[in-house]
N, C-alpha and C positions, 0 to 999 in steps of 0.2 A: 186922333193923334196924327200929325202930318208924317208922310213917308219921307224919309231922308233920301236924297239923291246921292248915289255913291260918287265919291270924288275919284276921278281917274288917277291911277298911280302912274308916275313917270319913272321909268326904269333909269337908273344911273348908267351913264355910258360905260361900256366895258373898257377898262384901262388897257392901253397898249403896253405890252411887256417891254421892259427896258432892253435895249440891244447891248451886246458886248462884242468887242473885237479882240480876238485871241492870238491869231498868227497870220503870217503871209508865207505862201508857198509857191514857187521857190522864193527864197529871200535874197537871191543874187541873180541878176539878169544882165545879159549883154545885148544892147539894142543897136550895136554897130551894123548888124546885118538885117535889121528890121524890127518891127514891134514884137513884143512878147506879152503873153497873158500871164497874170499871177492870180492865185486864189487867195482871197481874204476870208478867213475862217472865224466864225464866232457863233453867236446865238441871237435869234430874233432880228435878223438882218433884213427881212422883208420890209419894203417901204423906204429903204435907204435913199436919201435924196442926192447925195454927192459923195464922191471919192476924191481925195487929194493925196498926191505924192509930192513931198517936198513943197507943199503949199500950192501946187499946181493941179488944176482939174484934170482928171483923166476919164476916158470913156469906160463905162462899166455896165454890167448887167447882173441882176440878182438871180442866181440860179434857184435858190430856195432859202429857207430861214437860216440856214447854216453857212451858206457859201455865196460870195460875190466874186465874179471874175472882172479884173481890171486890166486894161490894155496900157502897157508902158511903151512909150514911143521915144524917139530921139529928142523930143522937146524937154524931156526930163534930163538935166545934166548929170554927168558922171558923179558918183559919190554915194554916201549913205544917207538915206532920207527917212523922215517920219512918214507914216501912212495913217491917214485919218478918214473917217466917214462922218457924214452928217446923217444922223438916224431919222427915223420916221417921226420922232418926237422933237426934232431939231437940236439934239444934243450932239456935240462933237466928241468923238471917241478917237484916241490917238495911240498908236504903237510907236514908241520912240525908236529911231534908228533901225527900223524894221526891214528896209529894203536897200540893197546895194545895187546901183546901176553902173554898168561899165559901157 
């Protein structure tokens, strides 16, 4: 009887958990005296690719899976803006009217 050669099993890739964006703190900043950092709070934020405020790219860093710090500068016009991230899985998550810039 011939010996069967075992077929190597291929493990399915581990799915990346979906991110969620829950709040912006503080939700009101005055950039007339310089840039301000705000915290974007959510879940599974590691790997975030982009942060947008009012549709404009802003500098950011991911502190951990729950918090991103974004820098708001005077290039963001005064007004109330949507805050969005592009997640590690390329999904756009948006909080409508989440940040007021003065």
